[in-house]
Every structure is written in C-alpha cells, then in structure tokens.
C-alpha positions as CSV (number, residue, x, y, z in Angstrom):
1,M,89.0,173.1,102.8
2,K,89.5,169.4,102.6
3,E,87.4,167.3,105.0
4,K,89.4,165.5,107.6
5,K,89.1,161.7,107.6
6,R,87.1,160.0,110.3
7,T,87.8,157.2,112.7
8,Y,85.1,154.6,113.2
9,F,85.3,152.4,116.4
10,V,83.3,149.3,115.6
11,D,82.4,146.4,117.9
12,I,82.7,143.0,116.2
13,D,80.2,140.6,117.8
14,G,76.6,141.5,117.3
15,T,77.7,144.4,115.0
16,I,79.8,142.8,112.2
17,F,79.3,139.1,113.0
18,K,76.1,137.6,114.4
19,Y,76.5,137.4,118.2
20,R,78.0,134.2,119.6
21,K,79.2,133.2,123.1
22,F,83.0,133.2,123.6
23,E,83.1,129.5,124.2
24,T,81.6,128.8,120.7
25,Y,84.0,130.9,118.6
26,K,86.3,128.0,117.6
27,T,83.5,125.5,117.1
28,T,81.1,127.7,115.0
29,D,81.5,129.8,111.9
30,A,81.2,133.5,112.1
31,K,78.1,134.7,110.2
32,V,78.6,138.1,108.6
33,I,76.0,140.8,108.9
34,I,76.0,142.0,105.3
35,D,74.9,145.6,105.9
36,S,77.7,146.0,108.3
37,K,80.3,144.6,105.9
38,M,79.0,146.8,103.1
39,F,79.2,149.9,105.4
40,L,82.8,149.1,106.4
41,Q,83.8,148.6,102.8
42,Q,82.3,152.0,102.0
43,V,84.0,153.7,104.9
44,R,87.3,152.1,103.8
45,D,86.8,153.2,100.2
46,Q,86.3,156.8,101.4
47,G,89.7,156.6,103.1
48,H,88.5,156.6,106.7
49,M,90.1,154.6,109.5
50,I,88.4,151.6,111.0
51,V,89.3,150.4,114.6
52,L,87.6,147.2,115.5
53,T,87.0,146.6,119.2
54,T,86.0,143.5,121.0
55,A,85.7,142.0,124.5
56,R,87.2,138.8,123.0
57,P,90.3,137.9,125.0
58,E,93.8,138.5,123.6
59,S,94.1,134.7,123.4
60,L,91.6,134.8,120.5
61,R,93.5,137.4,118.5
62,E,94.8,135.1,115.8
63,H,91.4,133.3,115.5
64,T,89.7,136.7,115.3
65,K,92.1,138.0,112.6
66,H,91.5,134.8,110.7
67,E,87.7,135.2,110.8
68,L,88.0,138.8,109.7
69,S,90.3,137.9,106.8
70,L,88.2,134.9,105.8
71,N,85.1,137.2,105.6
72,N,87.0,140.1,103.9
73,I,86.2,142.6,106.7
74,P,88.3,145.7,106.3
75,Y,90.0,147.3,109.3
76,N,93.1,149.3,110.2
77,Q,93.5,148.3,113.9
78,L,92.1,145.6,116.2
79,V,91.7,146.3,120.0
80,M,91.1,143.2,122.0
81,G,90.0,142.5,125.6
82,I,87.9,145.6,126.3
83,E,85.2,145.4,129.0
84,R,81.7,144.2,128.1
85,G,80.0,147.1,129.9
86,P,79.2,150.4,128.2
87,R,81.9,152.1,126.1
88,Y,82.5,155.8,126.2
89,L,84.2,157.9,123.5
90,I,85.6,161.1,124.8
91,N,87.2,163.7,122.6
92,D,87.9,167.5,122.7
93,L,86.0,170.2,120.8
94,D,88.0,172.5,118.6
95,P,86.8,176.1,119.5
96,N,87.7,177.2,116.0
97,K,85.7,174.6,114.2
98,P,82.0,173.8,114.6
99,G,80.6,170.3,115.1
100,E,80.9,167.5,117.5
101,R,84.1,165.4,117.6
102,A,82.7,162.4,119.5
103,I,79.6,160.7,118.1
104,A,78.1,157.5,119.4
105,I,75.7,155.2,117.5
106,N,73.9,152.3,119.2
107,I,72.4,149.6,117.0
108,T,70.2,146.6,117.9
109,R,72.4,143.5,118.2
110,D,72.6,141.5,114.9
111,S,70.7,144.2,112.9
112,G,73.7,145.5,111.1
113,I,75.0,149.0,110.4
114,K,72.9,150.9,107.9
115,S,74.5,153.5,105.6
C-alpha cells in the first residue's frame, strides 16, 4: 500500500528565519536557519505538502513571499495573520488505520528543524 503524503504546517519566524520583531522586517534581512531550509527541501523532494504559517499581518504578504523566494524556501501555501498564542492541530483518527493523524513538534526558537 502506497504511503499517503504528509502535510507540514511550519511557522516562519524563529523556525525558518531567525526571529525578528515585526517592525524590523522591512529594514533587516531575513537570516535563514540552514537546518530548517534543508529539512523543507527534503520534505518537498519527497512530495509532501508544506503550509507556512505566520502571525505576520496580511499587509506583509508580498514582502514575506519575496523573502521566501529570495532564500529559496519551498512551500505550497502561505497562511498569514494567525494569532501569536499557542497553535492547535486537530484531526480525526481513521478507525481502520493505525497511527496518529495530528502530530505536534515544538522546537527552541532559532534552533532549526532537525531531520
């Protein structure tokens, strides 16, 4: 049986780019966290979906897309303007298939995603 593709929901600031305050986005360059970029490239190469999430306001969408493009960060969708508080992923369990369908991974800010 063919394994189903996964969807990765990945925060941008502090996870893909070193954390910066909103007011500095347009006056400072994004610094890529290399381990995270390599992880996302691997995920993309395996055919999985990448949904980037950020609390950045919608008014920074074009700027954010430019930073992602400039740094060759792969993604399928970009969700802007989410709250800064805890994020919850809720999914159903298939009674006919074992295994969790919602998995959460917390990393230390600016430490990168390890494969």
